[in-house]
All heavy atoms as a GROMACS GRO file, in nm:
protein
  637
    1VAL      N    1   7.422   5.647   1.117
    1VAL     CA    2   7.377   5.760   1.031
    1VAL      C    3   7.233   5.806   1.070
    1VAL      O    4   7.199   5.915   1.039
    1VAL     CB    5   7.386   5.729   0.885
    1VAL    CG1    6   7.518   5.769   0.832
    1VAL    CG2    7   7.334   5.599   0.844
    2SER      N    8   7.149   5.717   1.124
    2SER     CA    9   7.017   5.760   1.147
    2SER      C   10   6.960   5.678   1.266
    2SER      O   11   6.997   5.570   1.286
    2SER     CB   12   6.932   5.731   1.028
    2SER     OG   13   6.797   5.771   1.051
    3LYS      N   14   6.874   5.752   1.345
    3LYS     CA   15   6.808   5.694   1.454
    3LYS      C   16   6.660   5.740   1.449
    3LYS      O   17   6.636   5.854   1.429
    3LYS     CB   18   6.864   5.734   1.590
    3LYS     CG   19   7.002   5.696   1.612
    3LYS     CD   20   7.054   5.738   1.741
    3LYS     CE   21   7.203   5.692   1.764
    3LYS     NZ   22   7.247   5.740   1.894
    4VAL      N   23   6.574   5.643   1.463
    4VAL     CA   24   6.423   5.668   1.459
    4VAL      C   25   6.361   5.606   1.570
    4VAL      O   26   6.390   5.487   1.600
    4VAL     CB   27   6.362   5.613   1.324
    4VAL    CG1   28   6.210   5.650   1.314
    4VAL    CG2   29   6.437   5.673   1.203
    5MET      N   30   6.267   5.682   1.642
    5MET     CA   31   6.203   5.618   1.754
    5MET      C   32   6.048   5.654   1.742
    5MET      O   33   6.007   5.758   1.714
    5MET     CB   34   6.243   5.680   1.885
    5MET     CG   35   6.182   5.620   2.007
    5MET     SD   36   6.258   5.684   2.157
    5MET     CE   37   6.154   5.608   2.280
    6HIS      N   38   5.972   5.552   1.768
    6HIS     CA   39   5.822   5.566   1.779
    6HIS      C   40   5.796   5.574   1.926
    6HIS      O   41   5.795   5.486   1.999
    6HIS     CB   42   5.751   5.440   1.714
    6HIS     CG   43   5.603   5.456   1.713
    6HIS    ND1   44   5.526   5.383   1.806
    6HIS    CD2   45   5.525   5.524   1.637
    6HIS    CE1   46   5.401   5.414   1.782
    6HIS    NE2   47   5.393   5.496   1.674
    7GLU      N   48   5.764   5.702   1.970
    7GLU     CA   49   5.750   5.734   2.106
    7GLU      C   50   5.636   5.656   2.178
    7GLU      O   51   5.655   5.610   2.286
    7GLU     CB   52   5.729   5.879   2.130
    7GLU     CG   53   5.857   5.960   2.098
    7GLU     CD   54   5.836   6.117   2.127
    7GLU    OE1   55   5.744   6.149   2.185
    7GLU    OE2   56   5.934   6.185   2.089
    8ALA      N   57   5.521   5.633   2.106
    8ALA     CA   58   5.414   5.568   2.167
    8ALA      C   59   5.440   5.428   2.205
    8ALA      O   60   5.398   5.378   2.314
    8ALA     CB   61   5.291   5.573   2.077
    9SER      N   62   5.519   5.358   2.117
    9SER     CA   63   5.550   5.215   2.147
    9SER      C   64   5.692   5.186   2.209
    9SER      O   65   5.721   5.077   2.259
    9SER     CB   66   5.532   5.128   2.022
    9SER     OG   67   5.632   5.171   1.931
   10GLY      N   68   5.783   5.282   2.191
   10GLY     CA   69   5.911   5.263   2.237
   10GLY      C   70   6.001   5.190   2.135
   10GLY      O   71   6.119   5.168   2.153
   11ARG      N   72   5.946   5.161   2.017
   11ARG     CA   73   6.029   5.092   1.911
   11ARG      C   74   6.133   5.187   1.864
   11ARG      O   75   6.110   5.313   1.848
   11ARG     CB   76   5.940   5.048   1.798
   11ARG     CG   77   5.847   4.934   1.830
   11ARG     CD   78   5.764   4.892   1.714
   11ARG     NE   79   5.670   5.008   1.690
   11ARG     CZ   80   5.569   5.006   1.607
   11ARG    NH1   81   5.552   4.907   1.524
   11ARG    NH2   82   5.488   5.110   1.596
   12PHE      N   83   6.258   5.137   1.838
   12PHE     CA   84   6.372   5.213   1.807
   12PHE      C   85   6.444   5.152   1.691
   12PHE      O   86   6.458   5.025   1.690
   12PHE     CB   87   6.459   5.226   1.930
   12PHE     CG   88   6.579   5.327   1.909
   12PHE    CD1   89   6.556   5.463   1.933
   12PHE    CD2   90   6.701   5.273   1.895
   12PHE    CE1   91   6.661   5.543   1.910
   12PHE    CE2   92   6.817   5.358   1.877
   12PHE     CZ   93   6.790   5.494   1.892
   13LEU      N   94   6.482   5.228   1.590
   13LEU     CA   95   6.558   5.178   1.479
   13LEU      C   96   6.685   5.267   1.473
   13LEU      O   97   6.682   5.388   1.471
   13LEU     CB   98   6.474   5.198   1.351
   13LEU     CG   99   6.558   5.178   1.214
   13LEU    CD1  100   6.619   5.038   1.204
   13LEU    CD2  101   6.463   5.209   1.095
   14GLU      N  102   6.798   5.197   1.462
   14GLU     CA  103   6.927   5.257   1.436
   14GLU      C  104   6.986   5.205   1.302
   14GLU      O  105   6.986   5.087   1.283
   14GLU     CB  106   7.024   5.244   1.549
   14GLU     CG  107   7.153   5.314   1.540
   14GLU     CD  108   7.238   5.294   1.656
   14GLU    OE1  109   7.206   5.212   1.748
   14GLU    OE2  110   7.345   5.366   1.661
   15VAL      N  111   7.039   5.298   1.217
   15VAL     CA  112   7.092   5.256   1.090
   15VAL      C  113   7.233   5.290   1.092
   15VAL      O  114   7.276   5.398   1.110
   15VAL     CB  115   7.026   5.326   0.976
   15VAL    CG1  116   7.083   5.277   0.839
   15VAL    CG2  117   6.872   5.298   0.975
   16LEU      N  118   7.319   5.180   1.066
   16LEU     CA  119   7.468   5.199   1.064
   16LEU      C  120   7.510   5.157   0.920
   16LEU      O  121   7.458   5.063   0.862
   16LEU     CB  122   7.538   5.111   1.158
   16LEU     CG  123   7.485   5.131   1.304
   16LEU    CD1  124   7.500   4.992   1.382
   16LEU    CD2  125   7.555   5.236   1.369
   17THR      N  126   7.601   5.235   0.853
   17THR     CA  127   7.646   5.205   0.731
   17THR      C  128   7.786   5.267   0.693
   17THR      O  129   7.827   5.359   0.762
   17THR     CB  130   7.547   5.259   0.616
   17THR    OG1  131   7.583   5.215   0.484
   17THR    CG2  132   7.536   5.408   0.621
   18ASN      N  133   7.847   5.217   0.599
   18ASN     CA  134   7.969   5.274   0.545
   18ASN      C  135   7.945   5.361   0.429
   18ASN      O  136   8.032   5.413   0.368
   18ASN     CB  137   8.079   5.166   0.512
   18ASN     CG  138   8.027   5.078   0.402
   18ASN    OD1  139   7.915   5.061   0.366
   18ASN    ND2  140   8.132   5.006   0.331
   19GLU      N  141   7.822   5.382   0.390
   19GLU     CA  142   7.778   5.467   0.280
   19GLU      C  143   7.781   5.617   0.336
   19GLU      O  144   7.744   5.626   0.448
   19GLU     CB  145   7.642   5.432   0.221
   19GLU     CG  146   7.648   5.300   0.149
   19GLU     CD  147   7.729   5.307   0.024
   19GLU    OE1  148   7.746   5.413  -0.044
   19GLU    OE2  149   7.777   5.199  -0.020
   20PRO      N  150   7.814   5.719   0.248
   20PRO     CA  151   7.817   5.852   0.300
   20PRO      C  152   7.678   5.918   0.304
   20PRO      O  153   7.665   6.038   0.349
   20PRO     CB  154   7.905   5.921   0.200
   20PRO     CG  155   7.881   5.848   0.072
   20PRO     CD  156   7.859   5.699   0.117
   21TRP      N  157   7.571   5.855   0.257
   21TRP     CA  158   7.441   5.929   0.239
   21TRP      C  159   7.327   5.836   0.279
   21TRP      O  160   7.334   5.717   0.261
   21TRP     CB  161   7.430   5.976   0.096
   21TRP     CG  162   7.310   6.063   0.071
   21TRP    CD1  163   7.187   6.020   0.020
   21TRP    CD2  164   7.305   6.208   0.076
   21TRP    NE1  165   7.106   6.132   0.008
   21TRP    CE2  166   7.171   6.244   0.038
   21TRP    CE3  167   7.388   6.304   0.116
   21TRP    CZ2  168   7.136   6.380   0.039
   21TRP    CZ3  169   7.350   6.429   0.116
   21TRP    CH2  170   7.214   6.469   0.076
   22ILE      N  171   7.219   5.902   0.323
   22ILE     CA  172   7.097   5.822   0.348
   22ILE      C  173   6.974   5.901   0.293
   22ILE      O  174   6.975   6.023   0.319
   22ILE     CB  175   7.073   5.787   0.492
   22ILE    CG1  176   6.964   5.679   0.514
   22ILE    CG2  177   7.052   5.910   0.581
   22ILE    CD1  178   6.972   5.616   0.657
   23GLN      N  179   6.898   5.833   0.222
   23GLN     CA  180   6.776   5.895   0.159
   23GLN      C  181   6.653   5.847   0.240
   23GLN      O  182   6.636   5.728   0.268
   23GLN     CB  183   6.769   5.855   0.018
   23GLN     CG  184   6.652   5.906  -0.060
   23GLN     CD  185   6.671   6.048  -0.098
   23GLN    OE1  186   6.770   6.088  -0.147
   23GLN    NE2  187   6.558   6.132  -0.085
   24LEU      N  188   6.571   5.940   0.269
   24LEU     CA  189   6.439   5.910   0.332
   24LEU      C  190   6.330   5.920   0.240
   24LEU      O  191   6.313   6.018   0.164
   24LEU     CB  192   6.417   6.009   0.450
   24LEU     CG  193   6.273   6.004   0.514
   24LEU    CD1  194   6.251   5.875   0.590
   24LEU    CD2  195   6.258   6.120   0.603
   25TYR      N  196   6.256   5.812   0.232
   25TYR     CA  197   6.130   5.806   0.146
   25TYR      C  198   6.014   5.784   0.250
   25TYR      O  199   6.027   5.711   0.348
   25TYR     CB  200   6.130   5.683   0.052
   25TYR     CG  201   6.234   5.693  -0.048
   25TYR    CD1  202   6.354   5.623  -0.032
   25TYR    CD2  203   6.216   5.767  -0.166
   25TYR    CE1  204   6.456   5.626  -0.125
   25TYR    CE2  205   6.318   5.769  -0.263
   25TYR     CZ  206   6.435   5.695  -0.241
   25TYR     OH  207   6.539   5.704  -0.333
   26THR      N  208   5.902   5.848   0.226
   26THR     CA  209   5.780   5.833   0.310
   26THR      C  210   5.664   5.786   0.220
   26THR      O  211   5.663   5.804   0.104
   26THR     CB  212   5.741   5.960   0.388
   26THR    OG1  213   5.689   6.054   0.294
   26THR    CG2  214   5.862   6.012   0.463
   27GLY      N  215   5.560   5.742   0.289
   27GLY     CA  216   5.440   5.703   0.223
   27GLY      C  217   5.339   5.809   0.222
   27GLY      O  218   5.216   5.787   0.199
   28HIS      N  219   5.386   5.931   0.231
   28HIS     CA  220   5.300   6.045   0.250
   28HIS      C  221   5.199   6.067   0.132
   28HIS      O  222   5.085   6.101   0.140
   28HIS     CB  223   5.381   6.179   0.259
   28HIS     CG  224   5.294   6.301   0.281
   28HIS    ND1  225   5.236   6.339   0.402
   28HIS    CD2  226   5.264   6.404   0.197
   28HIS    CE1  227   5.166   6.439   0.385
   28HIS    NE2  228   5.182   6.489   0.265
   29TYR      N  229   5.248   6.038   0.009
   29TYR     CA  230   5.155   6.057  -0.104
   29TYR      C  231   5.100   5.929  -0.165
   29TYR      O  232   5.051   5.927  -0.270
   29TYR     CB  233   5.240   6.131  -0.214
   29TYR     CG  234   5.270   6.269  -0.171
   29TYR    CD1  235   5.402   6.305  -0.139
   29TYR    CD2  236   5.175   6.370  -0.172
   29TYR    CE1  237   5.437   6.441  -0.100
   29TYR    CE2  238   5.206   6.505  -0.132
   29TYR     CZ  239   5.332   6.530  -0.094
   29TYR     OH  240   5.360   6.661  -0.049
   30LEU      N  241   5.106   5.823  -0.088
   30LEU     CA  242   5.040   5.694  -0.138
   30LEU      C  243   4.895   5.705  -0.121
   30LEU      O  244   4.844   5.756  -0.024
   30LEU     CB  245   5.096   5.574  -0.054
   30LEU     CG  246   5.242   5.540  -0.068
   30LEU    CD1  247   5.278   5.429   0.030
   30LEU    CD2  248   5.271   5.502  -0.215
   31SER      N  249   4.830   5.657  -0.220
   31SER     CA  250   4.675   5.663  -0.217
   31SER      C  251   4.629   5.519  -0.164
   31SER      O  252   4.692   5.425  -0.168
   31SER     CB  253   4.618   5.682  -0.354
   31SER     OG  254   4.660   5.586  -0.444
   32GLY      N  255   4.509   5.521  -0.104
   32GLY     CA  256   4.445   5.402  -0.065
   32GLY      C  257   4.475   5.372   0.088
   32GLY      O  258   4.435   5.264   0.134
   33PHE      N  259   4.542   5.454   0.156
   33PHE     CA  260   4.567   5.426   0.290
   33PHE      C  261   4.491   5.528   0.384
   33PHE      O  262   4.478   5.646   0.352
   33PHE     CB  263   4.719   5.445   0.332
   33PHE     CG  264   4.796   5.338   0.265
   33PHE    CD1  265   4.860   5.349   0.135
   33PHE    CD2  266   4.828   5.226   0.339
   33PHE    CE1  267   4.935   5.260   0.094
   33PHE    CE2  268   4.906   5.119   0.283
   33PHE     CZ  269   4.958   5.133   0.155
   34HIS      N  270   4.437   5.473   0.491
   34HIS     CA  271   4.368   5.560   0.584
   34HIS      C  272   4.463   5.648   0.668
   34HIS      O  273   4.438   5.769   0.697
   34HIS     CB  274   4.276   5.482   0.686
   34HIS     CG  275   4.177   5.404   0.611
   34HIS    ND1  276   4.065   5.465   0.554
   34HIS    CD2  277   4.161   5.274   0.587
   34HIS    CE1  278   3.992   5.372   0.485
   34HIS    NE2  279   4.044   5.254   0.518
   35ASN      N  280   4.574   5.598   0.698
   35ASN     CA  281   4.674   5.673   0.775
   35ASN      C  282   4.754   5.757   0.677
   35ASN      O  283   4.806   5.704   0.569
   35ASN     CB  284   4.772   5.568   0.848
   35ASN     CG  285   4.869   5.640   0.940
   35ASN    OD1  286   4.898   5.756   0.925
   35ASN    ND2  287   4.919   5.570   1.037
   36LYS      N  288   4.782   5.878   0.710
   36LYS     CA  289   4.852   5.968   0.620
   36LYS      C  290   4.998   5.928   0.596
   36LYS      O  291   5.064   5.947   0.498
   36LYS     CB  292   4.848   6.113   0.673
   36LYS     CG  293   4.905   6.211   0.579
   36LYS     CD  294   4.882   6.352   0.637
   36LYS     CE  295   4.934   6.462   0.531
   36LYS     NZ  296   4.924   6.596   0.592
   37HIS      N  297   5.061   5.865   0.695
   37HIS     CA  298   5.198   5.819   0.691
   37HIS      C  299   5.207   5.677   0.716
   37HIS      O  300   5.248   5.629   0.824
   37HIS     CB  301   5.284   5.902   0.792
   37HIS     CG  302   5.277   6.048   0.770
   37HIS    ND1  303   5.331   6.114   0.668
   37HIS    CD2  304   5.210   6.144   0.838
   37HIS    CE1  305   5.309   6.246   0.678
   37HIS    NE2  306   5.230   6.264   0.780
   38PRO      N  307   5.176   5.586   0.618
   38PRO     CA  308   5.172   5.450   0.644
   38PRO      C  309   5.313   5.385   0.665
   38PRO      O  310   5.313   5.268   0.707
   38PRO     CB  311   5.102   5.388   0.527
   38PRO     CG  312   5.138   5.482   0.416
   38PRO     CD  313   5.136   5.622   0.482
   39GLY      N  314   5.416   5.447   0.626
   39GLY     CA  315   5.553   5.385   0.640
   39GLY      C  316   5.659   5.474   0.595
   39GLY      O  317   5.636   5.590   0.533
   40PHE      N  318   5.781   5.430   0.590
   40PHE     CA  319   5.897   5.509   0.550
   40PHE      C  320   6.011   5.414   0.517
   40PHE      O  321   6.007   5.292   0.550
   40PHE     CB  322   5.948   5.610   0.654
   40PHE     CG  323   6.011   5.549   0.777
   40PHE    CD1  324   6.146   5.530   0.781
   40PHE    CD2  325   5.933   5.523   0.886
   40PHE    CE1  326   6.204   5.476   0.891
   40PHE    CE2  327   5.983   5.460   1.004
   40PHE     CZ  328   6.130   5.437   1.005
   41CYS      N  329   6.107   5.454   0.438
   41CYS     CA  330   6.213   5.374   0.394
   41CYS      C  331   6.344   5.466   0.404
   41CYS      O  332   6.347   5.582   0.382
   41CYS     CB  333   6.200   5.345   0.250
   41CYS     SG  334   6.343   5.259   0.175
   42LEU      N  335   6.446   5.403   0.462
   42LEU     CA  336   6.581   5.461   0.474
   42LEU      C  337   6.679   5.386   0.383
   42LEU      O  338   6.697   5.274   0.399
   42LEU     CB  339   6.630   5.458   0.615
   42LEU     CG  340   6.546   5.541   0.717
   42LEU    CD1  341   6.590   5.507   0.859
   42LEU    CD2  342   6.557   5.692   0.690
   43GLU      N  343   6.719   5.455   0.275
   43GLU     CA  344   6.807   5.390   0.175
   43GLU      C  345   6.948   5.443   0.187
   43GLU      O  346   6.969   5.576   0.166
   43GLU     CB  347   6.748   5.410   0.034
   43GLU     CG  348   6.834   5.358  -0.072
   43GLU     CD  349   6.796   5.402  -0.209
   43GLU    OE1  350   6.690   5.476  -0.229
   43GLU    OE2  351   6.850   5.359  -0.305
   44THR      N  352   7.042   5.366   0.212
   44THR     CA  353   7.184   5.412   0.217
   44THR      C  354   7.244   5.405   0.083
   44THR      O  355   7.218   5.316  -0.003
   44THR     CB  356   7.265   5.329   0.319
   44THR    OG1  357   7.255   5.192   0.274
   44THR    CG2  358   7.208   5.332   0.456
   45LYS      N  359   7.327   5.507   0.046
   45LYS     CA  360   7.388   5.513  -0.082
   45LYS      C  361   7.494   5.622  -0.091
   45LYS      O  362   7.516   5.691   0.016
   45LYS     CB  363   7.275   5.549  -0.186
   45LYS     CG  364   7.203   5.677  -0.170
   45LYS     CD  365   7.086   5.691  -0.271
   45LYS     CE  366   7.011   5.817  -0.261
   45LYS     NZ  367   6.907   5.824  -0.365
   46HIS      N  368   7.554   5.634  -0.212
   46HIS     CA  369   7.652   5.748  -0.233
   46HIS      C  370   7.576   5.876  -0.245
   46HIS      O  371   7.448   5.879  -0.253
   46HIS     CB  372   7.732   5.720  -0.353
   46HIS     CG  373   7.847   5.625  -0.332
   46HIS    ND1  374   7.841   5.506  -0.267
   46HIS    CD2  375   7.976   5.632  -0.370
   46HIS    CE1  376   7.953   5.446  -0.254
   46HIS    NE2  377   8.038   5.522  -0.320
   47PHE      N  378   7.652   5.986  -0.239
   47PHE     CA  379   7.591   6.115  -0.254
   47PHE      C  380   7.518   6.136  -0.395
   47PHE      O  381   7.568   6.080  -0.495
   47PHE     CB  382   7.693   6.225  -0.250
   47PHE     CG  383   7.772   6.232  -0.120
   47PHE    CD1  384   7.903   6.215  -0.101
   47PHE    CD2  385   7.697   6.281  -0.004
   47PHE    CE1  386   7.956   6.225   0.012
   47PHE    CE2  387   7.757   6.289   0.117
   47PHE     CZ  388   7.895   6.271   0.128
   48PRO      N  389   7.408   6.199  -0.388
   48PRO     CA  390   7.338   6.226  -0.520
   48PRO      C  391   7.430   6.308  -0.610
   48PRO      O  392   7.501   6.393  -0.561
   48PRO     CB  393   7.218   6.310  -0.475
   48PRO     CG  394   7.197   6.279  -0.336
   48PRO     CD  395   7.330   6.249  -0.278
   49ASN      N  396   7.418   6.275  -0.739
   49ASN     CA  397   7.497   6.348  -0.837
   49ASN      C  398   7.645   6.326  -0.827
   49ASN      O  399   7.730   6.415  -0.879
   49ASN     CB  400   7.461   6.500  -0.842
   49ASN     CG  401   7.492   6.566  -0.971
   49ASN    OD1  402   7.484   6.506  -1.072
   49ASN    ND2  403   7.511   6.695  -0.963
   50SER      N  404   7.688   6.221  -0.760
   50SER     CA  405   7.834   6.198  -0.737
   50SER      C  406   7.919   6.206  -0.867
   50SER      O  407   8.023   6.254  -0.872
   50SER     CB  408   7.860   6.068  -0.674
   50SER     OG  409   7.823   6.080  -0.534
   51PRO      N  410   7.867   6.150  -0.977
   51PRO     CA  411   7.954   6.151  -1.105
   51PRO      C  412   7.989   6.289  -1.145
   51PRO      O  413   8.084   6.309  -1.224
   51PRO     CB  414   7.872   6.075  -1.203
   51PRO     CG  415   7.775   5.995  -1.129
   51PRO     CD  416   7.750   6.073  -1.006
   52ASN      N  417   7.900   6.385  -1.114
   52ASN     CA  418   7.922   6.522  -1.165
   52ASN      C  419   7.975   6.622  -1.060
   52ASN      O  420   8.000   6.741  -1.091
   52ASN     CB  421   7.790   6.574  -1.209
   52ASN     CG  422   7.729   6.485  -1.322
   52ASN    OD1  423   7.796   6.451  -1.418
   52ASN    ND2  424   7.605   6.443  -1.303
   53VAL      N  425   8.008   6.574  -0.942
   53VAL     CA  426   8.068   6.664  -0.842
   53VAL      C  427   8.203   6.605  -0.804
   53VAL      O  428   8.211   6.505  -0.733
   53VAL     CB  429   7.973   6.674  -0.724
   53VAL    CG1  430   8.028   6.774  -0.618
   53VAL    CG2  431   7.835   6.729  -0.768
   54SER      N  432   8.309   6.674  -0.841
   54SER     CA  433   8.450   6.616  -0.813
   54SER      C  434   8.482   6.611  -0.671
   54SER      O  435   8.568   6.519  -0.632
   54SER     CB  436   8.548   6.701  -0.888
   54SER     OG  437   8.553   6.837  -0.838
   55GLU      N  438   8.415   6.683  -0.584
   55GLU     CA  439   8.447   6.679  -0.442
   55GLU      C  440   8.390   6.553  -0.368
   55GLU      O  441   8.431   6.518  -0.259
   55GLU     CB  442   8.402   6.800  -0.361
   55GLU     CG  443   8.463   6.928  -0.400
   55GLU     CD  444   8.406   6.993  -0.526
   55GLU    OE1  445   8.296   6.955  -0.569
   55GLU    OE2  446   8.480   7.066  -0.599
   56PHE      N  447   8.292   6.488  -0.435
   56PHE     CA  448   8.229   6.370  -0.383
   56PHE      C  449   8.315   6.242  -0.416
   56PHE      O  450   8.382   6.244  -0.513
   56PHE     CB  451   8.088   6.355  -0.436
   56PHE     CG  452   7.984   6.457  -0.390
   56PHE    CD1  453   7.868   6.462  -0.457
   56PHE    CD2  454   8.008   6.539  -0.287
   56PHE    CE1  455   7.766   6.552  -0.415
   56PHE    CE2  456   7.916   6.631  -0.245
   56PHE     CZ  457   7.795   6.635  -0.312
   57PRO      N  458   8.302   6.143  -0.325
   57PRO     CA  459   8.367   6.021  -0.351
   57PRO      C  460   8.321   5.959  -0.490
   57PRO      O  461   8.208   5.981  -0.524
   57PRO     CB  462   8.326   5.923  -0.239
   57PRO     CG  463   8.280   6.010  -0.134
   57PRO     CD  464   8.225   6.133  -0.198
   58THR      N  465   8.412   5.892  -0.554
   58THR     CA  466   8.378   5.838  -0.689
   58THR      C  467   8.275   5.724  -0.675
   58THR      O  468   8.275   5.655  -0.575
   58THR     CB  469   8.508   5.788  -0.763
   58THR    OG1  470   8.464   5.746  -0.893
   58THR    CG2  471   8.569   5.674  -0.689
   59VAL      N  472   8.192   5.714  -0.775
   59VAL     CA  473   8.096   5.608  -0.786
   59VAL      C  474   8.116   5.519  -0.904
   59VAL      O  475   8.041   5.438  -0.940
   59VAL     CB  476   7.946   5.654  -0.779
   59VAL    CG1  477   7.920   5.720  -0.644
   59VAL    CG2  478   7.929   5.748  -0.890
   60ILE      N  479   8.228   5.546  -0.978
   60ILE     CA  480   8.255   5.470  -1.102
   60ILE      C  481   8.310   5.333  -1.065
   60ILE      O  482   8.406   5.322  -0.987
   60ILE     CB  483   8.366   5.558  -1.186
   60ILE    CG1  484   8.298   5.682  -1.231
   60ILE    CG2  485   8.405   5.465  -1.304
   60ILE    CD1  486   8.394   5.780  -1.301
   61LEU      N  487   8.250   5.241  -1.124
   61LEU     CA  488   8.287   5.095  -1.101
   61LEU      C  489   8.335   5.043  -1.233
   61LEU      O  490   8.260   5.023  -1.325
   61LEU     CB  491   8.165   5.016  -1.050
   61LEU     CG  492   8.200   4.879  -0.995
   61LEU    CD1  493   8.283   4.884  -0.871
   61LEU    CD2  494   8.066   4.800  -0.966
   62ASN      N  495   8.467   5.020  -1.242
   62ASN     CA  496   8.532   4.966  -1.361
   62ASN      C  497   8.513   4.818  -1.365
   62ASN      O  498   8.491   4.752  -1.263
   62ASN     CB  499   8.676   5.012  -1.364
   62ASN     CG  500   8.696   5.164  -1.378
   62ASN    OD1  501   8.630   5.228  -1.464
   62ASN    ND2  502   8.765   5.224  -1.285
   63PRO      N  503   8.529   4.763  -1.488
   63PRO     CA  504   8.526   4.621  -1.509
   63PRO      C  505   8.629   4.548  -1.406
   63PRO      O  506   8.729   4.606  -1.391
   63PRO     CB  507   8.572   4.597  -1.652
   63PRO     CG  508   8.527   4.721  -1.722
   63PRO     CD  509   8.552   4.826  -1.614
   64LYS      N  510   8.583   4.434  -1.346
   64LYS     CA  511   8.662   4.362  -1.251
   64LYS      C  512   8.679   4.429  -1.117
   64LYS      O  513   8.735   4.367  -1.028
   64LYS     CB  514   8.802   4.320  -1.310
   64LYS     CG  515   8.788   4.236  -1.439
   64LYS     CD  516   8.924   4.185  -1.487
   64LYS     CE  517   8.906   4.107  -1.608
   64LYS     NZ  518   9.038   4.054  -1.650
   65ASP      N  519   8.626   4.554  -1.098
   65ASP     CA  520   8.622   4.610  -0.960
   65ASP      C  521   8.515   4.544  -0.882
   65ASP      O  522   8.416   4.492  -0.939
   65ASP     CB  523   8.596   4.765  -0.973
   65ASP     CG  524   8.716   4.841  -1.017
   65ASP    OD1  525   8.825   4.786  -1.023
   65ASP    OD2  526   8.698   4.967  -1.036
   66THR      N  527   8.523   4.551  -0.754
   66THR     CA  528   8.421   4.490  -0.668
   66THR      C  529   8.364   4.609  -0.578
   66THR      O  530   8.433   4.690  -0.526
   66THR     CB  531   8.489   4.386  -0.571
   66THR    OG1  532   8.540   4.284  -0.654
   66THR    CG2  533   8.384   4.326  -0.485
   67PHE      N  534   8.232   4.609  -0.584
   67PHE     CA  535   8.161   4.706  -0.498
   67PHE      C  536   8.120   4.631  -0.366
   67PHE      O  537   8.057   4.533  -0.373
   67PHE     CB  538   8.036   4.762  -0.575
   67PHE     CG  539   7.955   4.843  -0.488
   67PHE    CD1  540   7.990   4.979  -0.458
   67PHE    CD2  541   7.837   4.803  -0.432
   67PHE    CE1  542   7.908   5.056  -0.373
   67PHE    CE2  543   7.749   4.876  -0.349
   67PHE     CZ  544   7.793   5.005  -0.326
   68ARG      N  545   8.136   4.693  -0.252
   68ARG     CA  546   8.099   4.638  -0.128
   68ARG      C  547   8.040   4.751  -0.045
   68ARG      O  548   8.084   4.863  -0.036
   68ARG     CB  549   8.217   4.579  -0.048
   68ARG     CG  550   8.288   4.456  -0.111
   68ARG     CD  551   8.390   4.400  -0.032
   68ARG     NE  552   8.476   4.313  -0.107
   68ARG     CZ  553   8.457   4.184  -0.116
   68ARG    NH1  554   8.362   4.129  -0.056
   68ARG    NH2  555   8.539   4.118  -0.191
   69SER      N  556   7.933   4.723   0.011
   69SER     CA  557   7.859   4.811   0.100
   69SER      C  558   7.799   4.736   0.215
   69SER      O  559   7.747   4.624   0.202
   69SER     CB  560   7.750   4.888   0.013
   69SER     OG  561   7.679   4.971   0.100
   70THR      N  562   7.802   4.803   0.333
   70THR     CA  563   7.746   4.731   0.449
   70THR      C  564   7.645   4.826   0.512
   70THR      O  565   7.677   4.944   0.541
   70THR     CB  566   7.848   4.695   0.553
   70THR    OG1  567   7.948   4.612   0.492
   70THR    CG2  568   7.794   4.634   0.670
   71THR      N  569   7.522   4.779   0.532
   71THR     CA  570   7.417   4.856   0.615
   71THR      C  571   7.361   4.765   0.716
   71THR      O  572   7.329   4.648   0.686
   71THR     CB  573   7.313   4.905   0.521
   71THR    OG1  574   7.374   4.998   0.426
   71THR    CG2  575   7.202   4.979   0.602
   72ILE      N  576   7.353   4.818   0.841
   72ILE     CA  577   7.297   4.737   0.942
   72ILE      C  578   7.178   4.809   1.001
   72ILE      O  579   7.189   4.920   1.028
   72ILE     CB  580   7.401   4.713   1.060
   72ILE    CG1  581   7.527   4.637   1.006
   72ILE    CG2  582   7.346   4.637   1.181
   72ILE    CD1  583   7.640   4.638   1.098
   73PHE      N  584   7.062   4.733   1.017
   73PHE     CA  585   6.946   4.795   1.072
   73PHE      C  586   6.929   4.726   1.222
   73PHE      O  587   6.907   4.612   1.221
   73PHE     CB  588   6.820   4.763   0.988
   73PHE     CG  589   6.828   4.830   0.858
   73PHE    CD1  590   6.876   4.764   0.746
   73PHE    CD2  591   6.781   4.960   0.842
   73PHE    CE1  592   6.880   4.823   0.619
   73PHE    CE2  593   6.784   5.025   0.715
   73PHE     CZ  594   6.832   4.952   0.609
   74LYS      N  595   6.947   4.810   1.322
   74LYS     CA  596   6.929   4.754   1.460
   74LYS      C  597   6.798   4.802   1.509
   74LYS      O  598   6.769   4.915   1.528
   74LYS     CB  599   7.044   4.808   1.542
   74LYS     CG  600   7.180   4.761   1.512
   74LYS     CD  601   7.288   4.826   1.588
   74LYS     CE  602   7.279   4.800   1.731
   74LYS     NZ  603   7.384   4.859   1.815
   75PHE      N  604   6.713   4.698   1.550
   75PHE     CA  605   6.584   4.725   1.607
   75PHE      C  606   6.586   4.696   1.757
   75PHE      O  607   6.642   4.594   1.801
   75PHE     CB  608   6.482   4.634   1.541
   75PHE     CG  609   6.467   4.672   1.398
   75PHE    CD1  610   6.538   4.608   1.300
   75PHE    CD2  611   6.370   4.758   1.358
   75PHE    CE1  612   6.516   4.626   1.163
   75PHE    CE2  613   6.348   4.788   1.227
   75PHE     CZ  614   6.418   4.732   1.120
   76SER      N  615   6.518   4.783   1.837
   76SER     CA  616   6.513   4.753   1.979
   76SER      C  617   6.383   4.817   2.032
   76SER      O  618   6.310   4.885   1.957
   76SER     CB  619   6.629   4.800   2.050
   76SER     OG  620   6.643   4.948   2.038
   77ASN      N  621   6.369   4.794   2.157
   77ASN     CA  622   6.252   4.859   2.227
   77ASN      C  623   6.302   4.931   2.342
   77ASN      O  624   6.359   4.870   2.435
   77ASN     CB  625   6.151   4.748   2.263
   77ASN     CG  626   6.018   4.803   2.298
   77ASN    OD1  627   6.000   4.912   2.360
   77ASN    ND2  628   5.908   4.732   2.265
   78GLN      N  629   6.289   5.053   2.341
   78GLN     CA  630   6.339   5.144   2.453
   78GLN      C  631   6.255   5.147   2.572
   78GLN      O  632   6.136   5.159   2.573
   78GLN     CB  633   6.361   5.286   2.402
   78GLN     CG  634   6.457   5.296   2.291
   78GLN     CD  635   6.600   5.277   2.326
   78GLN    OE1  636   6.644   5.322   2.434
   78GLN    NE2  637   6.675   5.204   2.245
   0.00000   0.00000   0.00000
């Protein structure tokens, strides 16, 4: 679902998941850091607002149901 590369170092991150959505968070507004972008987070999950949009896959988990999700973060150096 996502590929990220740091061109200066050649570091590469690939994210694989069975979830239909990925959310990007950045450290852009964190205070106390000299670097404007100290980091980021890629969070895999279901579509936002899924309970209220009938076209989206269901996110309702009933008693005795099992939730399974797989996310793989592959790191390499290009």
